[in-house]
Biopython code that builds the backbone (N, CA, C, O; Angstrom):
import numpy as np
from Bio.PDB.StructureBuilder import StructureBuilder

atoms = [
    (1, "UNK", "N", (-10.107, 19.484, -46.859)),
    (1, "UNK", "CA", (-9.184, 20.065, -45.966)),
    (1, "UNK", "C", (-9.735, 20.228, -44.545)),
    (1, "UNK", "O", (-9.019, 20.025, -43.565)),
    (2, "UNK", "N", (-11.016, 20.596, -44.449)),
    (2, "UNK", "CA", (-11.692, 20.706, -43.123)),
    (2, "UNK", "C", (-11.756, 19.344, -42.466)),
    (2, "UNK", "O", (-11.649, 19.236, -41.245)),
    (3, "UNK", "N", (-11.926, 18.322, -43.253)),
    (3, "UNK", "CA", (-11.981, 16.965, -42.666)),
    (3, "UNK", "C", (-10.666, 16.609, -42.006)),
    (3, "UNK", "O", (-10.656, 16.034, -40.917)),
    (4, "UNK", "N", (-9.592, 16.930, -42.625)),
    (4, "UNK", "CA", (-8.218, 16.621, -42.130)),
    (4, "UNK", "C", (-8.052, 17.413, -40.784)),
    (4, "UNK", "O", (-7.631, 16.844, -39.777)),
    (5, "UNK", "N", (-8.375, 18.667, -40.796)),
    (5, "UNK", "CA", (-8.190, 19.500, -39.531)),
    (5, "UNK", "C", (-9.104, 18.868, -38.421)),
    (5, "UNK", "O", (-8.671, 18.716, -37.279)),
    (6, "UNK", "N", (-10.305, 18.525, -38.761)),
    (6, "UNK", "CA", (-11.226, 17.937, -37.776)),
    (6, "UNK", "C", (-10.664, 16.639, -37.219)),
    (6, "UNK", "O", (-10.770, 16.366, -36.023)),
    (7, "UNK", "N", (-10.053, 15.825, -38.114)),
    (7, "UNK", "CA", (-9.414, 14.492, -37.713)),
    (7, "UNK", "C", (-8.243, 14.801, -36.770)),
    (7, "UNK", "O", (-8.093, 14.152, -35.734)),
    (8, "UNK", "N", (-7.425, 15.778, -37.124)),
    (8, "UNK", "CA", (-6.267, 16.130, -36.306)),
    (8, "UNK", "C", (-6.714, 16.556, -34.883)),
    (8, "UNK", "O", (-6.111, 16.153, -33.888)),
    (9, "UNK", "N", (-7.776, 17.375, -34.816)),
    (9, "UNK", "CA", (-8.262, 17.900, -33.529)),
    (9, "UNK", "C", (-8.771, 16.733, -32.688)),
    (9, "UNK", "O", (-8.449, 16.627, -31.504)),
    (10, "UNK", "N", (-9.581, 15.844, -33.312)),
    (10, "UNK", "CA", (-10.100, 14.725, -32.577)),
    (10, "UNK", "C", (-9.002, 13.786, -32.056)),
    (10, "UNK", "O", (-9.054, 13.307, -30.923)),
    (11, "UNK", "N", (-7.959, 13.527, -32.965)),
    (11, "UNK", "CA", (-6.927, 12.688, -32.581)),
    (11, "UNK", "C", (-6.024, 13.285, -31.437)),
    (11, "UNK", "O", (-5.518, 12.558, -30.582)),
    (12, "UNK", "N", (-5.855, 14.628, -31.468)),
    (12, "UNK", "CA", (-5.069, 15.306, -30.371)),
    (12, "UNK", "C", (-5.824, 15.253, -29.068)),
    (12, "UNK", "O", (-5.220, 15.097, -28.007)),
    (13, "UNK", "N", (-7.193, 15.385, -29.130)),
    (13, "UNK", "CA", (-7.978, 15.253, -27.860)),
    (13, "UNK", "C", (-7.815, 13.847, -27.291)),
    (13, "UNK", "O", (-7.667, 13.669, -26.082)),
    (14, "UNK", "N", (-7.843, 12.830, -28.194)),
    (14, "UNK", "CA", (-7.678, 11.475, -27.674)),
    (14, "UNK", "C", (-6.314, 11.223, -27.062)),
    (14, "UNK", "O", (-6.198, 10.539, -26.045)),
    (15, "UNK", "N", (-5.254, 11.791, -27.700)),
    (15, "UNK", "CA", (-3.892, 11.641, -27.165)),
    (15, "UNK", "C", (-3.798, 12.341, -25.769)),
    (15, "UNK", "O", (-3.200, 11.791, -24.844)),
    (16, "UNK", "N", (-4.361, 13.491, -25.638)),
    (16, "UNK", "CA", (-4.335, 14.235, -24.355)),
    (16, "UNK", "C", (-5.114, 13.444, -23.288)),
    (16, "UNK", "O", (-4.687, 13.370, -22.135)),
    (17, "UNK", "N", (-6.223, 12.872, -23.666)),
    (17, "UNK", "CA", (-7.012, 12.037, -22.691)),
    (17, "UNK", "C", (-6.155, 10.801, -22.251)),
    (17, "UNK", "O", (-6.095, 10.467, -21.068)),
    (18, "UNK", "N", (-5.532, 10.176, -23.192)),
    (18, "UNK", "CA", (-4.657, 9.005, -22.822)),
    (18, "UNK", "C", (-3.544, 9.442, -21.917)),
    (18, "UNK", "O", (-3.214, 8.746, -20.957)),
    (19, "UNK", "N", (-2.961, 10.577, -22.199)),
    (19, "UNK", "CA", (-1.833, 11.026, -21.381)),
    (19, "UNK", "C", (-2.323, 11.343, -19.949)),
    (19, "UNK", "O", (-1.622, 11.052, -18.980)),
    (20, "UNK", "N", (-3.494, 11.924, -19.821)),
    (20, "UNK", "CA", (-3.982, 12.201, -18.466)),
    (20, "UNK", "C", (-4.352, 10.946, -17.707)),
    (20, "UNK", "O", (-4.267, 10.916, -16.480)),
    (21, "UNK", "N", (-4.760, 9.914, -18.417)),
    (21, "UNK", "CA", (-5.034, 8.648, -17.745)),
    (21, "UNK", "C", (-3.716, 8.042, -17.247)),
    (21, "UNK", "O", (-3.680, 7.500, -16.143)),
    (22, "UNK", "N", (-2.623, 8.121, -18.039)),
    (22, "UNK", "CA", (-1.363, 7.590, -17.685)),
    (22, "UNK", "C", (-0.883, 8.331, -16.366)),
    (22, "UNK", "O", (-0.438, 7.695, -15.410)),
    (23, "UNK", "N", (-0.995, 9.659, -16.368)),
    (23, "UNK", "CA", (-0.537, 10.446, -15.234)),
    (23, "UNK", "C", (-1.376, 10.042, -13.936)),
    (23, "UNK", "O", (-0.831, 9.880, -12.844)),
    (24, "UNK", "N", (-2.672, 9.902, -14.133)),
    (24, "UNK", "CA", (-3.507, 9.450, -12.944)),
    (24, "UNK", "C", (-3.165, 8.107, -12.452)),
    (24, "UNK", "O", (-3.191, 7.864, -11.245)),
    (25, "UNK", "N", (-2.835, 7.198, -13.354)),
    (25, "UNK", "CA", (-2.424, 5.878, -12.893)),
    (25, "UNK", "C", (-1.062, 5.953, -12.140)),
    (25, "UNK", "O", (-0.872, 5.235, -11.158)),
    (26, "UNK", "N", (-0.160, 6.776, -12.572)),
    (26, "UNK", "CA", (1.114, 6.994, -11.828)),
    (26, "UNK", "C", (0.912, 7.564, -10.450)),
    (26, "UNK", "O", (1.595, 7.174, -9.503)),
    (27, "UNK", "N", (-0.008, 8.471, -10.333)),
    (27, "UNK", "CA", (-0.307, 9.130, -9.016)),
    (27, "UNK", "C", (-0.918, 7.999, -8.096)),
    (27, "UNK", "O", (-0.545, 7.873, -6.930)),
    (28, "UNK", "N", (-1.815, 7.231, -8.635)),
    (28, "UNK", "CA", (-2.472, 6.233, -7.770)),
    (28, "UNK", "C", (-1.441, 5.203, -7.413)),
    (28, "UNK", "O", (-1.480, 4.712, -6.285)),
    (29, "UNK", "N", (-0.543, 4.840, -8.252)),
    (29, "UNK", "CA", (0.524, 3.841, -7.968)),
    (29, "UNK", "C", (1.421, 4.337, -6.797)),
    (29, "UNK", "O", (1.742, 3.588, -5.874)),
    (30, "UNK", "N", (1.804, 5.617, -6.880)),
    (30, "UNK", "CA", (2.628, 6.157, -5.813)),
    (30, "UNK", "C", (1.807, 6.223, -4.452)),
    (30, "UNK", "O", (2.351, 5.987, -3.372)),
    (31, "UNK", "N", (0.561, 6.534, -4.564)),
    (31, "UNK", "CA", (-0.277, 6.576, -3.399)),
    (31, "UNK", "C", (-0.427, 5.143, -2.799)),
    (31, "UNK", "O", (-0.362, 5.001, -1.578)),
    (32, "UNK", "N", (-0.611, 4.155, -3.566)),
    (32, "UNK", "CA", (-0.808, 2.773, -3.088)),
    (32, "UNK", "C", (0.512, 2.269, -2.487)),
    (32, "UNK", "O", (0.490, 1.550, -1.488)),
    (33, "UNK", "N", (1.638, 2.625, -3.065)),
    (33, "UNK", "CA", (2.965, 2.278, -2.557)),
    (33, "UNK", "C", (3.150, 2.929, -1.161)),
    (33, "UNK", "O", (3.587, 2.274, -0.215)),
    (34, "UNK", "N", (2.827, 4.157, -1.064)),
    (34, "UNK", "CA", (2.911, 4.870, 0.274)),
    (34, "UNK", "C", (2.007, 4.228, 1.297)),
    (34, "UNK", "O", (2.434, 3.944, 2.416)),
    (35, "UNK", "N", (0.783, 4.000, 0.933)),
    (35, "UNK", "CA", (-0.159, 3.392, 1.890)),
    (35, "UNK", "C", (0.360, 2.050, 2.397)),
    (35, "UNK", "O", (0.325, 1.772, 3.596)),
    (36, "UNK", "N", (0.851, 1.209, 1.454)),
    (36, "UNK", "CA", (1.376, -0.099, 1.861)),
    (36, "UNK", "C", (2.594, 0.031, 2.704)),
    (36, "UNK", "O", (2.660, -0.602, 3.758)),
    (37, "UNK", "N", (3.621, 0.854, 2.295)),
    (37, "UNK", "CA", (4.853, 0.977, 3.068)),
    (37, "UNK", "C", (4.483, 1.599, 4.467)),
    (37, "UNK", "O", (4.949, 1.128, 5.504)),
    (38, "UNK", "N", (3.671, 2.619, 4.453)),
    (38, "UNK", "CA", (3.332, 3.254, 5.740)),
    (38, "UNK", "C", (2.609, 2.341, 6.666)),
    (38, "UNK", "O", (2.849, 2.409, 7.871)),
    (39, "UNK", "N", (1.750, 1.500, 6.202)),
    (39, "UNK", "CA", (1.000, 0.605, 6.989)),
    (39, "UNK", "C", (1.994, -0.459, 7.578)),
    (39, "UNK", "O", (1.955, -0.779, 8.766)),
    (40, "UNK", "N", (2.867, -0.977, 6.701)),
    (40, "UNK", "CA", (3.823, -1.961, 7.198)),
    (40, "UNK", "C", (4.757, -1.393, 8.221)),
    (40, "UNK", "O", (5.082, -2.078, 9.190)),
    (41, "UNK", "N", (5.222, -0.128, 8.047)),
    (41, "UNK", "CA", (6.123, 0.482, 9.004)),
    (41, "UNK", "C", (5.361, 0.701, 10.326)),
    (41, "UNK", "O", (5.911, 0.408, 11.388)),
    (42, "UNK", "N", (4.156, 1.188, 10.298)),
    (42, "UNK", "CA", (3.336, 1.387, 11.518)),
    (42, "UNK", "C", (3.173, 0.054, 12.235)),
    (42, "UNK", "O", (3.417, -0.056, 13.437)),
    (43, "UNK", "N", (2.758, -0.951, 11.480)),
    (43, "UNK", "CA", (2.531, -2.242, 12.119)),
    (43, "UNK", "C", (3.843, -2.818, 12.679)),
    (43, "UNK", "O", (3.834, -3.468, 13.724)),
    (44, "UNK", "N", (4.902, -2.596, 12.030)),
    (44, "UNK", "CA", (6.166, -3.045, 12.540)),
    (44, "UNK", "C", (6.587, -2.360, 13.845)),
    (44, "UNK", "O", (7.153, -3.010, 14.724)),
    (45, "UNK", "N", (6.322, -1.073, 13.981)),
    (45, "UNK", "CA", (6.565, -0.316, 15.157)),
    (45, "UNK", "C", (5.714, -0.828, 16.352)),
    (45, "UNK", "O", (6.228, -0.975, 17.461)),
    (46, "UNK", "N", (4.403, -1.097, 16.112)),
    (46, "UNK", "CA", (3.501, -1.614, 17.090)),
    (46, "UNK", "C", (3.996, -3.031, 17.527)),
    (46, "UNK", "O", (4.006, -3.340, 18.719)),
    (47, "UNK", "N", (4.383, -3.840, 16.600)),
    (47, "UNK", "CA", (4.881, -5.178, 16.956)),
    (47, "UNK", "C", (6.147, -5.082, 17.790)),
    (47, "UNK", "O", (6.319, -5.887, 18.705)),
    (48, "UNK", "N", (7.034, -4.145, 17.524)),
    (48, "UNK", "CA", (8.242, -4.074, 18.266)),
    (48, "UNK", "C", (7.898, -3.629, 19.744)),
    (48, "UNK", "O", (8.501, -4.136, 20.690)),
    (49, "UNK", "N", (6.933, -2.687, 19.922)),
    (49, "UNK", "CA", (6.574, -2.333, 21.268)),
    (49, "UNK", "C", (5.954, -3.538, 21.999)),
    (49, "UNK", "O", (6.243, -3.746, 23.178)),
    (50, "UNK", "N", (5.162, -4.281, 21.368)),
    (50, "UNK", "CA", (4.488, -5.417, 21.990)),
    (50, "UNK", "C", (5.552, -6.481, 22.362)),
    (50, "UNK", "O", (5.445, -7.089, 23.428)),
    (51, "UNK", "N", (6.580, -6.720, 21.505)),
    (51, "UNK", "CA", (7.607, -7.669, 21.814)),
    (51, "UNK", "C", (8.445, -7.200, 23.002)),
    (51, "UNK", "O", (8.857, -7.995, 23.847)),
    (52, "UNK", "N", (8.696, -5.836, 23.045)),
    (52, "UNK", "CA", (9.547, -5.280, 24.142)),
    (52, "UNK", "C", (8.790, -5.452, 25.527)),
    (52, "UNK", "O", (9.423, -5.697, 26.553)),
    (53, "UNK", "N", (7.529, -5.326, 25.516)),
    (53, "UNK", "CA", (6.719, -5.537, 26.732)),
    (53, "UNK", "C", (6.321, -4.242, 27.393)),
    (53, "UNK", "O", (6.818, -3.166, 27.059)),
    (54, "UNK", "N", (5.446, -4.366, 28.307)),
    (54, "UNK", "CA", (4.801, -3.196, 29.042)),
    (54, "UNK", "C", (5.802, -2.244, 29.627)),
    (54, "UNK", "O", (5.691, -1.037, 29.412)),
    (55, "UNK", "N", (6.761, -2.726, 30.346)),
    (55, "UNK", "CA", (7.745, -1.900, 31.091)),
    (55, "UNK", "C", (8.591, -1.057, 30.096)),
    (55, "UNK", "O", (8.968, 0.072, 30.411)),
    (56, "UNK", "N", (8.876, -1.593, 28.938)),
    (56, "UNK", "CA", (9.779, -0.930, 27.954)),
    (56, "UNK", "C", (9.027, 0.071, 27.070)),
    (56, "UNK", "O", (9.657, 0.910, 26.426)),
    (57, "UNK", "N", (7.714, 0.001, 27.028)),
    (57, "UNK", "CA", (6.973, 0.872, 26.144)),
    (57, "UNK", "C", (7.106, 2.335, 26.544)),
    (57, "UNK", "O", (6.788, 2.714, 27.671)),
    (58, "UNK", "N", (7.582, 3.156, 25.602)),
    (58, "UNK", "CA", (7.778, 4.555, 25.871)),
    (58, "UNK", "C", (7.613, 5.384, 24.596)),
    (58, "UNK", "O", (7.663, 4.844, 23.490)),
    (59, "UNK", "N", (7.422, 6.661, 24.749)),
    (59, "UNK", "CA", (7.276, 7.570, 23.600)),
    (59, "UNK", "C", (8.625, 7.900, 22.975)),
    (59, "UNK", "O", (9.665, 7.777, 23.622)),
    (60, "UNK", "N", (8.602, 8.299, 21.778)),
    (60, "UNK", "CA", (9.783, 8.680, 21.043)),
    (60, "UNK", "C", (9.621, 8.693, 19.539)),
    (60, "UNK", "O", (8.566, 8.337, 19.014)),
    (61, "UNK", "N", (10.667, 9.102, 18.848)),
    (61, "UNK", "CA", (10.715, 9.155, 17.395)),
    (61, "UNK", "C", (11.886, 8.280, 16.917)),
    (61, "UNK", "O", (12.915, 8.194, 17.587)),
    (62, "UNK", "N", (11.727, 7.655, 15.793)),
    (62, "UNK", "CA", (12.786, 6.773, 15.227)),
    (62, "UNK", "C", (12.421, 6.489, 13.776)),
    (62, "UNK", "O", (11.350, 6.863, 13.298)),
    (63, "UNK", "N", (13.310, 5.840, 13.112)),
    (63, "UNK", "CA", (13.187, 5.473, 11.680)),
    (63, "UNK", "C", (13.075, 3.966, 11.489)),
    (63, "UNK", "O", (13.737, 3.173, 12.159)),
    (64, "UNK", "N", (12.245, 3.621, 10.587)),
    (64, "UNK", "CA", (12.001, 2.192, 10.224)),
    (64, "UNK", "C", (12.215, 2.084, 8.714)),
    (64, "UNK", "O", (11.757, 2.927, 7.942)),
    (65, "UNK", "N", (12.932, 1.009, 8.307)),
    (65, "UNK", "CA", (13.162, 0.732, 6.874)),
    (65, "UNK", "C", (12.081, -0.260, 6.424)),
    (65, "UNK", "O", (11.913, -1.325, 7.017)),
    (66, "UNK", "N", (11.343, 0.119, 5.347)),
    (66, "UNK", "CA", (10.393, -0.813, 4.773)),
    (66, "UNK", "C", (10.440, -0.592, 3.239)),
    (66, "UNK", "O", (10.394, 0.542, 2.763)),
    (67, "UNK", "N", (10.527, -1.651, 2.522)),
    (67, "UNK", "CA", (10.572, -1.612, 1.095)),
    (67, "UNK", "C", (11.751, -0.820, 0.544)),
    (67, "UNK", "O", (11.662, -0.232, -0.534)),
    (68, "UNK", "N", (12.855, -0.807, 1.287)),
    (68, "UNK", "CA", (14.023, -0.053, 0.816)),
    (68, "UNK", "C", (13.951, 1.422, 1.085)),
    (68, "UNK", "O", (14.837, 2.171, 0.672)),
    (69, "UNK", "N", (12.926, 1.855, 1.762)),
    (69, "UNK", "CA", (12.697, 3.255, 2.118)),
    (69, "UNK", "C", (12.654, 3.535, 3.562)),
    (69, "UNK", "O", (12.192, 2.687, 4.326)),
    (70, "UNK", "N", (13.123, 4.718, 4.013)),
    (70, "UNK", "CA", (13.060, 5.043, 5.449)),
    (70, "UNK", "C", (11.799, 5.723, 5.742)),
    (70, "UNK", "O", (11.343, 6.551, 4.953)),
    (71, "UNK", "N", (11.192, 5.406, 6.877)),
    (71, "UNK", "CA", (9.959, 6.110, 7.308)),
    (71, "UNK", "C", (10.190, 6.614, 8.722)),
    (71, "UNK", "O", (10.684, 5.900, 9.595)),
    (72, "UNK", "N", (9.807, 7.900, 8.918)),
    (72, "UNK", "CA", (9.924, 8.484, 10.264)),
    (72, "UNK", "C", (8.704, 8.099, 11.105)),
    (72, "UNK", "O", (7.567, 8.284, 10.671)),
    (73, "UNK", "N", (8.933, 7.584, 12.262)),
    (73, "UNK", "CA", (7.927, 7.061, 13.122)),
    (73, "UNK", "C", (7.832, 7.941, 14.341)),
    (73, "UNK", "O", (8.858, 8.253, 14.945)),
    (74, "UNK", "N", (6.665, 8.348, 14.720)),
    (74, "UNK", "CA", (6.376, 9.088, 15.965)),
    (74, "UNK", "C", (5.513, 8.201, 16.829)),
    (74, "UNK", "O", (4.410, 7.814, 16.442)),
    (75, "UNK", "N", (6.036, 7.875, 18.031)),
    (75, "UNK", "CA", (5.289, 6.941, 18.924)),
    (75, "UNK", "C", (5.002, 7.670, 20.267)),
    (75, "UNK", "O", (5.906, 8.155, 20.948)),
    (76, "UNK", "N", (3.710, 7.717, 20.600)),
    (76, "UNK", "CA", (3.263, 8.325, 21.810)),
    (76, "UNK", "C", (2.618, 7.285, 22.698)),
    (76, "UNK", "O", (1.670, 6.625, 22.273)),
    (77, "UNK", "N", (3.115, 7.111, 23.955)),
    (77, "UNK", "CA", (2.633, 6.125, 24.845)),
    (77, "UNK", "C", (2.069, 6.913, 26.045)),
    (77, "UNK", "O", (2.752, 7.751, 26.635)),
    (78, "UNK", "N", (0.808, 6.618, 26.383)),
    (78, "UNK", "CA", (0.157, 7.246, 27.598)),
    (78, "UNK", "C", (-0.435, 6.133, 28.460)),
    (78, "UNK", "O", (-0.947, 5.118, 27.989)),
    (79, "UNK", "N", (-0.322, 6.405, 29.756)),
    (79, "UNK", "CA", (-0.859, 5.453, 30.704)),
    (79, "UNK", "C", (-2.365, 5.724, 30.916)),
    (79, "UNK", "O", (-2.721, 6.826, 31.334)),
    (80, "UNK", "N", (-3.245, 4.765, 30.643)),
    (80, "UNK", "CA", (-4.644, 5.000, 30.745)),
    (80, "UNK", "C", (-5.263, 4.438, 32.070)),
    (80, "UNK", "O", (-6.323, 4.868, 32.526)),
    (81, "UNK", "N", (-4.566, 3.502, 32.621)),
    (81, "UNK", "CA", (-4.974, 2.858, 33.900)),
    (81, "UNK", "C", (-3.702, 2.277, 34.504)),
    (81, "UNK", "O", (-2.661, 2.217, 33.850)),
    (82, "UNK", "N", (-3.799, 1.849, 35.766)),
    (82, "UNK", "CA", (-2.545, 1.351, 36.398)),
    (82, "UNK", "C", (-1.821, 0.256, 35.650)),
    (82, "UNK", "O", (-0.609, 0.121, 35.821)),
    (83, "UNK", "N", (-2.496, -0.538, 34.825)),
    (83, "UNK", "CA", (-1.857, -1.614, 34.066)),
    (83, "UNK", "C", (-2.160, -1.567, 32.597)),
    (83, "UNK", "O", (-2.151, -2.604, 31.933)),
    (84, "UNK", "N", (-2.432, -0.375, 32.059)),
    (84, "UNK", "CA", (-2.877, -0.203, 30.712)),
    (84, "UNK", "C", (-2.241, 0.995, 30.040)),
    (84, "UNK", "O", (-2.391, 2.121, 30.516)),
    (85, "UNK", "N", (-1.526, 0.774, 28.931)),
    (85, "UNK", "CA", (-0.898, 1.836, 28.200)),
    (85, "UNK", "C", (-1.501, 1.909, 26.778)),
    (85, "UNK", "O", (-1.697, 0.887, 26.119)),
    (86, "UNK", "N", (-1.786, 3.133, 26.331)),
    (86, "UNK", "CA", (-2.280, 3.363, 25.030)),
    (86, "UNK", "C", (-1.137, 3.839, 24.142)),
    (86, "UNK", "O", (-0.428, 4.800, 24.441)),
    (87, "UNK", "N", (-0.993, 3.097, 23.010)),
    (87, "UNK", "CA", (0.123, 3.383, 22.101)),
    (87, "UNK", "C", (-0.388, 3.935, 20.810)),
    (87, "UNK", "O", (-1.232, 3.285, 20.192)),
    (88, "UNK", "N", (0.049, 5.086, 20.345)),
    (88, "UNK", "CA", (-0.282, 5.682, 19.096)),
    (88, "UNK", "C", (0.933, 5.826, 18.256)),
    (88, "UNK", "O", (1.871, 6.505, 18.674)),
    (89, "UNK", "N", (0.985, 5.228, 17.084)),
    (89, "UNK", "CA", (2.113, 5.280, 16.178)),
    (89, "UNK", "C", (1.696, 6.015, 14.966)),
    (89, "UNK", "O", (0.681, 5.646, 14.375)),
    (90, "UNK", "N", (2.419, 7.071, 14.521)),
    (90, "UNK", "CA", (2.098, 7.873, 13.351)),
    (90, "UNK", "C", (3.286, 7.899, 12.421)),
    (90, "UNK", "O", (4.431, 8.047, 12.848)),
    (91, "UNK", "N", (2.994, 7.750, 11.129)),
    (91, "UNK", "CA", (4.018, 7.879, 10.129)),
    (91, "UNK", "C", (3.552, 8.836, 9.097)),
    (91, "UNK", "O", (2.487, 8.636, 8.512)),
    (92, "UNK", "N", (4.301, 9.876, 8.841)),
    (92, "UNK", "CA", (3.941, 10.910, 7.941)),
    (92, "UNK", "C", (4.663, 10.662, 6.564)),
    (92, "UNK", "O", (5.851, 10.348, 6.490)),
    (93, "UNK", "N", (3.846, 10.829, 5.500)),
    (93, "UNK", "CA", (4.395, 10.565, 4.143)),
    (93, "UNK", "C", (5.533, 11.578, 3.861)),
    (93, "UNK", "O", (5.608, 12.621, 4.511)),
    (94, "UNK", "N", (6.423, 11.260, 2.880)),
    (94, "UNK", "CA", (7.464, 12.121, 2.580)),
    (94, "UNK", "C", (7.026, 13.499, 2.092)),
    (94, "UNK", "O", (7.791, 14.450, 2.252)),
    (95, "UNK", "N", (5.825, 13.664, 1.498)),
    (95, "UNK", "CA", (5.303, 14.945, 1.068)),
    (95, "UNK", "C", (4.522, 15.585, 2.166)),
    (95, "UNK", "O", (3.946, 16.653, 1.956)),
    (96, "UNK", "N", (4.469, 14.984, 3.342)),
    (96, "UNK", "CA", (3.755, 15.544, 4.541)),
    (96, "UNK", "C", (2.285, 15.765, 4.241)),
    (96, "UNK", "O", (1.683, 16.605, 4.911)),
    (97, "UNK", "N", (1.674, 15.108, 3.325)),
    (97, "UNK", "CA", (0.248, 15.220, 3.053)),
    (97, "UNK", "C", (-0.586, 14.131, 3.711)),
    (97, "UNK", "O", (-1.746, 14.329, 4.074)),
    (98, "UNK", "N", (0.029, 13.018, 3.845)),
    (98, "UNK", "CA", (-0.772, 11.822, 4.331)),
    (98, "UNK", "C", (-0.084, 11.307, 5.644)),
    (98, "UNK", "O", (1.119, 11.477, 5.842)),
    (99, "UNK", "N", (-0.843, 10.723, 6.456)),
    (99, "UNK", "CA", (-0.372, 10.106, 7.745)),
    (99, "UNK", "C", (-1.042, 8.768, 7.911)),
    (99, "UNK", "O", (-2.240, 8.595, 7.683)),
    (100, "UNK", "N", (-0.190, 7.802, 8.331)),
    (100, "UNK", "CA", (-0.759, 6.470, 8.642)),
    (100, "UNK", "C", (-0.707, 6.451, 10.240)),
    (100, "UNK", "O", (0.344, 6.719, 10.822)),
    (101, "UNK", "N", (-1.836, 6.137, 10.901)),
    (101, "UNK", "CA", (-1.819, 6.039, 12.263)),
    (101, "UNK", "C", (-2.407, 4.635, 12.740)),
    (101, "UNK", "O", (-3.419, 4.145, 12.239)),
    (102, "UNK", "N", (-1.724, 4.082, 13.684)),
    (102, "UNK", "CA", (-2.168, 2.870, 14.321)),
    (102, "UNK", "C", (-2.200, 3.144, 15.816)),
    (102, "UNK", "O", (-1.344, 3.828, 16.378)),
    (103, "UNK", "N", (-3.233, 2.574, 16.431)),
    (103, "UNK", "CA", (-3.402, 2.687, 17.870)),
    (103, "UNK", "C", (-3.700, 1.318, 18.501)),
    (103, "UNK", "O", (-4.436, 0.519, 17.922)),
    (104, "UNK", "N", (-3.149, 1.054, 19.647)),
    (104, "UNK", "CA", (-3.389, -0.136, 20.359)),
    (104, "UNK", "C", (-3.211, 0.063, 21.855)),
    (104, "UNK", "O", (-2.685, 1.089, 22.286)),
    (105, "UNK", "N", (-3.639, -0.895, 22.641)),
    (105, "UNK", "CA", (-3.468, -0.896, 24.052)),
    (105, "UNK", "C", (-2.488, -2.012, 24.481)),
    (105, "UNK", "O", (-2.481, -3.086, 23.879)),
    (106, "UNK", "N", (-1.719, -1.779, 25.447)),
    (106, "UNK", "CA", (-0.780, -2.804, 25.955)),
    (106, "UNK", "C", (-1.049, -2.953, 27.449)),
    (106, "UNK", "O", (-0.989, -1.975, 28.194)),
    (107, "UNK", "N", (-1.342, -4.162, 27.880)),
    (107, "UNK", "CA", (-1.673, -4.398, 29.288)),
    (107, "UNK", "C", (-0.485, -5.067, 29.953)),
    (107, "UNK", "O", (0.199, -5.903, 29.363)),
    (108, "UNK", "N", (-0.269, -4.688, 31.152)),
    (108, "UNK", "CA", (0.737, -5.364, 31.992)),
    (108, "UNK", "C", (0.235, -6.669, 32.488)),
    (108, "UNK", "O", (-0.893, -6.756, 32.973)),
    (109, "UNK", "N", (1.040, -7.698, 32.382)),
    (109, "UNK", "CA", (0.587, -9.026, 32.839)),
    (109, "UNK", "C", (0.325, -9.046, 34.298)),
    (109, "UNK", "O", (1.118, -8.501, 35.066)),
    (110, "UNK", "N", (-0.725, -9.634, 34.716)),
    (110, "UNK", "CA", (-1.043, -9.815, 36.123)),
    (110, "UNK", "C", (-0.344, -11.031, 36.664)),
    (110, "UNK", "O", (-0.280, -12.054, 35.982)),
    (111, "UNK", "N", (0.190, -10.955, 37.883)),
    (111, "UNK", "CA", (0.856, -12.156, 38.396)),
    (111, "UNK", "C", (-0.218, -13.247, 38.697)),
    (111, "UNK", "O", (-1.335, -12.927, 39.104)),
    (112, "UNK", "N", (0.121, -14.458, 38.501)),
    (112, "UNK", "CA", (-0.842, -15.563, 38.743)),
    (112, "UNK", "C", (-0.948, -15.750, 40.275)),
    (112, "UNK", "O", (0.021, -15.742, 41.035)),
    (113, "UNK", "N", (-2.207, -15.915, 40.629)),
    (113, "UNK", "CA", (-2.466, -16.161, 42.073)),
    (113, "UNK", "C", (-2.214, -17.635, 42.387)),
    (113, "UNK", "O", (-2.174, -18.474, 41.487)),
    (114, "UNK", "N", (-2.050, -17.934, 43.649)),
    (114, "UNK", "CA", (-1.820, -19.374, 44.030)),
    (114, "UNK", "C", (-3.188, -20.165, 43.915)),
    (114, "UNK", "O", (-4.273, -19.587, 43.977)),
    (115, "UNK", "N", (-3.065, -21.410, 43.758)),
    (115, "UNK", "CA", (-4.207, -22.208, 43.624)),
    (115, "UNK", "C", (-4.891, -22.390, 45.004)),
    (115, "UNK", "O", (-4.192, -22.557, 46.004)),
    (116, "UNK", "N", (-6.212, -22.360, 45.076)),
    (116, "UNK", "CA", (-6.926, -22.486, 46.354)),
    (116, "UNK", "C", (-6.834, -23.808, 47.036)),
    (116, "UNK", "O", (-7.406, -23.990, 48.111)),
]
sb = StructureBuilder()
sb.init_structure("model")
sb.init_model(0)
sb.init_chain("A")
sb.init_seg("    ")
for serial, (resi, resn, name, xyz) in enumerate(atoms, 1):
    if name == "N":
        sb.init_residue(resn, " ", resi, " ")
    sb.init_atom(name, np.array(xyz, "f"), 0.0, 1.0, " ", f" {name:<3s}", serial, name[0])
structure = sb.get_structure()
């Protein structure tokens, strides 16, 4: 009888360990999905600013759709030099625990000088 009880205890410990592994895998999968979507959304926002050009670059908040999900984007643009803007894009995860941040600089094109 003691052997049966011992076998049941060992089996239940194994089942609990397997269940915790499954839960940990699920958490990591959600985290990886968030990291990927957040990175794609931030990169998309940076690319949109670069396509719009130096004069159109400005601060603001907006939403980007990535992977069928909406992501809130916060964009801060500061002028660092007469022809240089610093762009910081932040995307906060739905649970507000994680943030993806991308930063870049955007330079205004200089006019070409005449040939000597």
